[in-house]
C-alpha positions as CSV (number, residue, x, y, z in Angstrom):
1,M,0.0,-0.1,0.0
2,T,1.3,3.5,-0.9
3,E,0.3,6.7,1.1
4,V,-1.1,9.4,-1.4
5,L,-3.0,12.7,-1.4
6,S,-5.8,13.4,-3.7
7,I,-5.4,17.0,-5.3
8,R,-7.6,18.9,-7.6
9,F,-6.9,22.0,-9.5
10,K,-9.1,25.0,-9.8
11,N,-11.9,23.2,-7.8
12,R,-13.1,21.2,-10.8
13,G,-12.2,18.4,-12.9
14,K,-10.3,15.2,-12.2
15,S,-8.4,14.8,-9.1
16,Y,-4.9,13.3,-9.1
17,Y,-2.7,11.3,-6.6
18,F,0.5,13.0,-5.3
19,D,3.2,11.8,-2.8
20,P,2.8,13.7,0.4
21,K,6.5,13.5,1.3
22,G,5.8,13.6,4.9
23,H,3.2,16.4,4.9
24,Q,-0.1,15.8,6.8
25,V,-2.6,17.5,4.8
26,Q,-6.4,17.9,5.5
27,A,-9.2,18.0,2.9
28,G,-9.7,21.6,1.8
29,Q,-6.2,22.8,2.3
30,N,-4.2,24.4,-0.4
31,V,-0.9,23.0,-1.5
32,I,1.8,23.6,-4.0
33,V,2.6,20.5,-5.9
34,E,5.0,19.7,-8.7
35,T,3.6,18.9,-12.2
36,S,4.8,18.1,-15.6
37,K,4.3,21.8,-16.4
38,G,6.0,23.2,-13.3
39,P,4.7,24.2,-9.8
40,E,1.0,24.4,-9.6
41,F,-1.5,25.6,-7.0
42,G,-3.9,23.0,-6.0
43,T,-6.6,22.0,-3.3
44,C,-6.6,18.7,-1.3
45,V,-9.9,16.7,-1.9
46,R,-8.8,14.0,0.4
47,G,-6.2,13.8,3.0
48,N,-3.5,11.1,3.6
49,F,-4.8,7.5,2.8
50,R,-3.3,4.6,1.5
51,V,-4.1,2.8,-2.1
52,E,-3.0,-0.2,-3.9
53,P,0.0,0.3,-6.2
54,E,-1.9,-0.7,-9.3
55,K,-4.2,2.3,-9.0
56,I,-1.2,4.7,-9.2
57,I,-0.1,6.1,-12.5
58,P,3.6,6.5,-12.3
59,P,5.3,8.9,-11.9
60,L,3.9,9.8,-8.6
61,R,4.9,13.4,-8.1
62,P,5.4,15.0,-4.8
63,V,3.8,17.7,-2.8
64,L,6.4,20.8,-2.5
65,R,4.8,22.6,0.5
66,L,1.7,23.8,2.0
67,A,0.3,26.9,0.5
68,T,1.3,30.2,2.1
69,E,-0.5,33.5,2.2
70,E,1.6,34.7,-0.3
71,D,0.7,31.8,-2.5
72,I,-2.8,32.3,-2.0
73,K,-2.6,36.1,-3.0
74,T,-0.5,35.1,-6.1
75,A,-3.3,32.6,-7.1
76,E,-6.0,35.2,-6.5
77,A,-4.1,37.8,-8.7
78,H,-4.0,35.3,-11.4
79,K,-7.8,34.8,-11.3
80,E,-8.2,38.6,-11.9
81,Q,-5.6,38.6,-14.7
82,E,-7.6,35.6,-16.3
83,Q,-10.6,37.7,-16.5
84,I,-8.8,40.5,-18.4
85,A,-7.3,37.9,-20.6
86,F,-10.6,36.3,-21.4
87,T,-12.1,39.7,-22.4
88,T,-9.1,40.4,-24.6
89,G,-9.2,37.2,-26.3
90,V,-12.9,37.5,-27.2
91,E,-12.1,40.9,-28.9
92,K,-9.1,39.4,-30.7
93,I,-11.3,36.6,-32.1
94,R,-13.8,38.9,-33.2
95,E,-11.3,41.1,-35.0
96,H,-9.9,38.0,-36.9
97,K,-13.4,36.7,-37.7
98,L,-12.4,33.3,-36.5
99,D,-15.2,30.5,-36.1
100,M,-14.4,29.6,-32.4
101,K,-15.8,30.2,-29.0
102,L,-13.7,31.1,-26.2
103,V,-14.5,29.0,-23.0
104,D,-11.9,29.8,-20.3
105,V,-8.5,31.1,-19.6
106,E,-5.9,29.7,-17.1
107,Y,-2.6,31.3,-15.8
108,N,0.0,28.9,-14.6
109,F,1.3,29.3,-11.0
110,E,4.5,31.0,-12.1
111,G,2.6,33.4,-14.5
112,N,4.8,32.9,-17.5
113,K,2.1,31.0,-19.6
114,I,-1.5,31.6,-20.5
115,L,-3.7,28.9,-21.7
116,F,-6.8,29.6,-23.7
117,F,-9.4,26.9,-24.2
118,F,-12.0,27.2,-27.0
119,T,-14.6,25.0,-29.0
120,S,-15.0,25.0,-32.7
121,D,-16.9,22.7,-35.2
122,G,-13.8,22.3,-37.2
123,R,-10.1,23.0,-37.5
124,V,-9.1,26.8,-37.0
125,D,-6.2,28.5,-38.3
126,F,-5.2,30.8,-35.2
127,R,-1.6,31.6,-35.9
128,E,-2.4,35.2,-36.3
129,L,-4.5,35.3,-33.3
130,V,-1.6,33.8,-31.1
131,R,0.8,36.5,-32.4
132,D,-1.6,39.2,-31.4
133,L,-2.2,37.7,-28.0
134,A,1.6,37.4,-27.4
135,G,2.2,41.0,-28.3
136,V,-0.5,42.1,-25.8
137,F,0.4,40.0,-22.8
138,R,4.3,39.7,-23.6
139,T,4.3,35.9,-22.4
140,R,3.9,32.6,-23.8
141,I,0.4,31.7,-25.4
142,E,-1.1,28.5,-25.9
143,L,-4.6,27.7,-27.4
144,R,-6.3,24.3,-26.8
145,Q,-9.3,23.2,-28.5
146,I,-11.9,21.1,-26.3
147,G,-15.2,19.4,-26.7
148,V,-18.7,20.4,-25.6
149,R,-18.4,18.1,-22.6
150,D,-15.3,19.7,-21.4
151,E,-16.9,23.0,-21.9
152,A,-19.9,22.0,-19.6
153,K,-17.3,20.7,-17.2
154,M,-15.4,24.0,-17.1
155,L,-18.4,26.3,-16.9
156,G,-20.7,24.2,-14.6
157,G,-24.4,24.8,-14.4
158,L,-27.6,23.1,-13.3
159,G,-29.0,19.9,-15.1
160,I,-32.7,19.0,-15.7
161,C,-32.7,17.2,-12.5
162,G,-32.0,20.5,-10.6
163,K,-28.6,19.5,-9.3
164,P,-25.2,20.8,-10.5
165,F,-23.5,19.1,-13.3
166,C,-22.0,15.6,-12.4
167,C,-19.0,16.4,-14.5
168,N,-18.4,19.6,-12.7
169,Q,-18.8,18.0,-9.2
170,F,-17.3,14.6,-9.0
171,L,-16.8,12.8,-12.3
172,D,-13.1,12.2,-13.1
173,D,-13.6,10.9,-16.6
174,F,-16.2,11.0,-19.2
175,Q,-17.8,7.4,-19.5
176,P,-19.1,6.3,-23.0
177,V,-22.9,6.6,-23.1
178,S,-25.1,5.1,-26.0
179,I,-28.6,5.1,-27.0
180,K,-29.0,1.4,-26.0
181,M,-28.6,2.4,-22.4
182,A,-31.8,4.5,-22.7
183,K,-33.7,1.5,-24.5
184,T,-32.7,-0.8,-21.7
185,Q,-33.9,1.4,-19.0
186,N,-37.3,1.9,-20.8
187,L,-36.7,5.7,-21.2
188,S,-38.0,8.1,-23.7
189,L,-35.9,8.1,-26.9
190,N,-36.6,11.8,-27.4
191,P,-33.2,13.6,-27.6
192,T,-34.3,16.7,-25.7
193,K,-35.2,14.3,-22.6
194,I,-32.2,12.2,-22.3
195,S,-29.6,14.7,-23.3
196,G,-27.8,17.0,-21.1
197,T,-27.0,20.8,-21.5
198,C,-23.9,20.1,-23.6
199,G,-26.1,18.4,-26.2
200,R,-24.6,14.9,-25.6
201,L,-26.3,12.0,-23.9
202,M,-26.6,12.4,-20.1
203,C,-23.7,10.9,-18.1
204,C,-26.1,9.6,-15.4
205,L,-27.5,7.0,-18.0
206,K,-24.4,5.0,-17.1
207,Y,-25.1,5.0,-13.3
208,E,-27.9,2.4,-13.3
209,Q,-27.0,0.5,-16.5
210,D,-25.2,-2.5,-14.7
211,A,-28.4,-2.9,-12.5
212,Y,-30.8,-2.7,-15.5
213,E,-28.8,-5.3,-17.4
214,E,-28.9,-7.8,-14.6
215,L,-32.8,-7.3,-14.3
216,V,-33.2,-7.9,-18.0
217,K,-31.5,-11.2,-17.8
218,N,-34.5,-12.7,-15.7
219,A,-37.4,-10.8,-17.3
220,P,-39.3,-11.8,-20.4
221,K,-39.2,-9.4,-23.4
222,V,-42.1,-7.1,-24.5
223,D,-44.6,-8.8,-27.0
224,S,-43.9,-12.2,-25.5
225,Y,-46.7,-14.9,-25.2
226,V,-47.1,-15.9,-21.5
227,E,-49.2,-17.8,-19.2
228,T,-50.8,-15.9,-16.3
229,P,-53.0,-17.0,-13.2
230,E,-56.0,-15.6,-15.3
231,G,-55.0,-17.1,-18.6
232,K,-52.8,-16.6,-21.6
233,G,-51.8,-13.2,-23.0
234,T,-49.3,-10.9,-24.5
235,I,-46.8,-8.7,-22.7
236,T,-47.3,-5.0,-23.6
237,E,-45.0,-3.3,-21.0
238,I,-42.5,-4.2,-18.4
239,N,-41.4,-2.2,-15.3
240,L,-38.1,-3.8,-14.4
241,L,-37.7,-1.9,-11.0
242,R,-41.0,-3.0,-9.8
243,Q,-40.8,-6.4,-11.4
244,K,-44.1,-6.4,-12.9
245,A,-45.4,-6.8,-16.3
246,K,-48.5,-5.5,-18.2
247,V,-50.3,-8.5,-20.0
248,R,-53.2,-8.1,-22.5
249,L,-55.2,-11.3,-22.1
250,E,-56.9,-13.2,-24.9
251,T,-60.7,-12.9,-24.6
252,R,-63.4,-14.1,-27.0
253,G,-65.4,-11.1,-27.8
254,G,-65.6,-7.8,-26.0
255,D,-62.9,-5.6,-25.1
256,P,-59.3,-7.1,-24.3
257,Q,-58.5,-7.4,-20.6
258,V,-55.2,-5.7,-19.4
259,S,-53.7,-6.6,-15.9
260,Y,-50.5,-6.3,-14.1
261,Y,-48.8,-9.4,-12.9
262,P,-45.4,-9.9,-10.9
263,L,-42.9,-11.4,-12.9
264,E,-42.8,-14.5,-10.6
265,E,-46.4,-15.3,-11.6
266,I,-45.7,-15.2,-15.2
267,Q,-44.7,-18.3,-17.2
268,F,-43.0,-17.7,-20.8
269,I,-44.6,-19.8,-23.6
270,K,-43.1,-18.4,-26.9
271,T,-41.9,-15.3,-28.4
272,G,-44.1,-12.6,-30.0
273,K,-42.6,-13.5,-33.5
274,Q,-43.7,-17.2,-33.0
275,R,-47.1,-16.3,-31.8
276,R,-47.8,-14.0,-34.8
277,A,-46.5,-16.8,-37.3
278,E,-48.9,-19.2,-35.6
279,L,-51.8,-16.8,-35.9
280,I,-51.1,-16.3,-39.6
281,A,-51.1,-19.9,-40.3
282,E,-54.3,-20.5,-38.4
283,A,-56.0,-17.6,-40.3
284,K,-54.8,-19.1,-43.8
285,E,-56.1,-22.6,-42.7
286,Q,-59.6,-21.0,-41.8
287,Q,-59.7,-19.3,-45.2
288,E,-58.8,-22.4,-47.1
289,N,-61.4,-24.6,-45.2
290,G,-64.1,-21.7,-45.8
291,G,-63.2,-21.7,-49.6
292,R,-63.6,-25.5,-49.7
293,E,-67.1,-25.3,-47.9
294,E,-68.3,-22.7,-50.6
295,R,-67.0,-24.6,-53.6
296,M,-68.4,-28.0,-52.4
297,P,-72.1,-27.4,-53.4
298,R,-71.1,-25.9,-56.8
299,R,-69.2,-29.0,-57.6
300,S,-72.0,-31.2,-56.7
301,L,-74.7,-29.4,-58.7
302,Q,-72.2,-29.3,-61.7
303,H,-71.7,-33.0,-61.3
304,S,-75.3,-33.8,-61.1
305,L,-75.9,-31.8,-64.3
306,N,-73.2,-33.6,-66.1
307,S,-74.6,-37.0,-65.0
308,D,-78.1,-36.0,-66.1
309,A,-76.8,-34.9,-69.5
310,S,-74.7,-38.1,-69.9
311,T,-77.9,-40.3,-69.0
312,T,-79.9,-38.3,-71.6
313,R,-77.4,-39.0,-74.4
314,R,-77.4,-42.8,-73.7
315,E,-81.3,-42.9,-73.7
316,G,-81.5,-40.7,-77.0
317,K,-83.2,-37.8,-75.2
318,P,-82.5,-34.2,-76.3
319,Q,-79.8,-32.9,-74.2
320,G,-81.6,-29.7,-73.3
321,A,-84.9,-31.2,-72.7
322,S,-86.6,-30.9,-69.3
323,P,-87.7,-34.2,-67.6
324,L,-91.3,-33.5,-68.4
325,Q,-90.6,-33.2,-72.1
326,A,-88.4,-36.2,-72.1
327,N,-91.2,-38.3,-70.5
328,R,-93.6,-37.0,-73.1
329,Q,-91.3,-37.9,-75.9
330,D,-90.9,-41.4,-74.4
331,E,-94.7,-41.7,-74.4
332,G,-94.8,-40.8,-78.1
333,W,-96.5,-37.3,-77.6
334,V,-95.6,-34.6,-80.1
335,S,-96.4,-30.9,-79.6
336,P,-98.7,-29.2,-82.3
337,Q,-95.8,-26.6,-83.1
338,T,-93.4,-29.4,-83.7
339,E,-95.9,-31.3,-86.0
340,T,-96.5,-28.2,-87.8
341,N,-92.8,-27.3,-88.3
342,Q,-92.3,-30.9,-89.7
343,N,-95.3,-30.8,-92.1
344,V,-94.9,-27.2,-93.4
345,S,-91.7,-26.5,-95.2
346,S,-90.2,-23.1,-96.1
347,P,-90.5,-22.1,-99.8
348,K,-86.9,-21.1,-99.7
349,Q,-85.9,-24.6,-98.5
350,G,-86.3,-27.4,-101.0
351,N,-86.4,-31.1,-100.1
352,T,-84.3,-31.9,-103.2
353,P,-80.5,-32.2,-103.2
354,D,-80.3,-29.0,-105.4
355,G,-82.2,-27.1,-102.8
356,E,-79.9,-28.3,-100.1
357,D,-76.8,-27.1,-102.1
358,Q,-78.4,-23.7,-102.6
359,N,-79.0,-23.3,-98.8
360,K,-75.3,-24.1,-98.3
361,K,-74.0,-21.6,-100.7
362,R,-76.2,-18.9,-99.2
363,R,-74.8,-19.7,-95.7
364,R,-71.2,-19.5,-97.1
365,K,-71.9,-16.0,-98.8
366,R,-73.5,-14.7,-95.6
367,R,-70.6,-15.8,-93.5
368,S,-68.0,-14.2,-96.0
369,G,-69.8,-10.9,-95.9
370,S,-71.6,-11.1,-99.1
371,N,-74.9,-9.4,-100.0
372,P,-77.9,-11.6,-99.5
373,G,-79.8,-9.9,-102.3
374,S,-77.0,-11.1,-104.9
375,G,-77.7,-14.7,-103.9
376,R,-81.4,-14.3,-104.7
377,S,-80.8,-12.9,-108.2
378,E,-78.4,-15.7,-109.0
379,N,-80.9,-18.3,-107.8
380,A,-83.6,-16.5,-109.8
């Protein structure tokens, strides 16, 4: 175990471990520590404590001393100078017409370097801006582009929950957040409701993700077909925290019944996809059975008509004759109209072979579109 101190700079952002070097520091005390950029003024977040060596990122830099009154006055003077530098930087950016937003300005403890933080949608050529700022402040100038999350972390503010930003209060690093987390937690996918002030997904979505993933493993999915104490139904909604499910029960006729059941009383049967495929198959089978029932009487009637016609042909009866006419013909009865047609012949139709040939010629001419009158003059 290694003894360390947790130090934070400018009362925001990530805290870092430092070697106390025999100093006993309490939380809230100011110290001067050695960094890669030189001596810096920081505040102790947690006093002397021990951690495992695996949690320390080498090299572990030492604490130089506890901050004196002179060090505190120097830090306060730098804060005043930072405000002046910020105003000057905004004016210079406006003069050069650069597409960038100045977020914050920091002086190092020694006062020989000024760091400007800005945001921009793309790359910015700020070389002329650096020359102008160096000419004004007569010191080393450094411009650093940051993201919108870092901007929210520096500026601070209140979230939609009414509390200060987590990133500005206690978050050391930004954890990756995805829309899948909102789906797992059954949250609204409206971007305005699940996004923070920075415009990115809220960091707090990560807090309960592990717990929701554990609850989802033992819960059926929405649209599953399940068995409940009151019958079978489909899950329409699941409350993971309360471990309850909203089920739409199957009812014959009337409005569907919807009830809430604990997940312990629900037994999974099949997925919603399998259930829909089964219902579609049943509907097709019913349609096919209904079609057979409609076609069966038609086939039997047609079959009876065909059988009657075949019987008529075998017995020598006219195919289109009714049963009454067929019986009368069997008895030898002939209608007067039929007898008249048989005895009286048309004057245009002869009983001789020549007359039959003339009738055939007339029919051919009519079918070919010839004038019937011309046929009469020829016959005449």
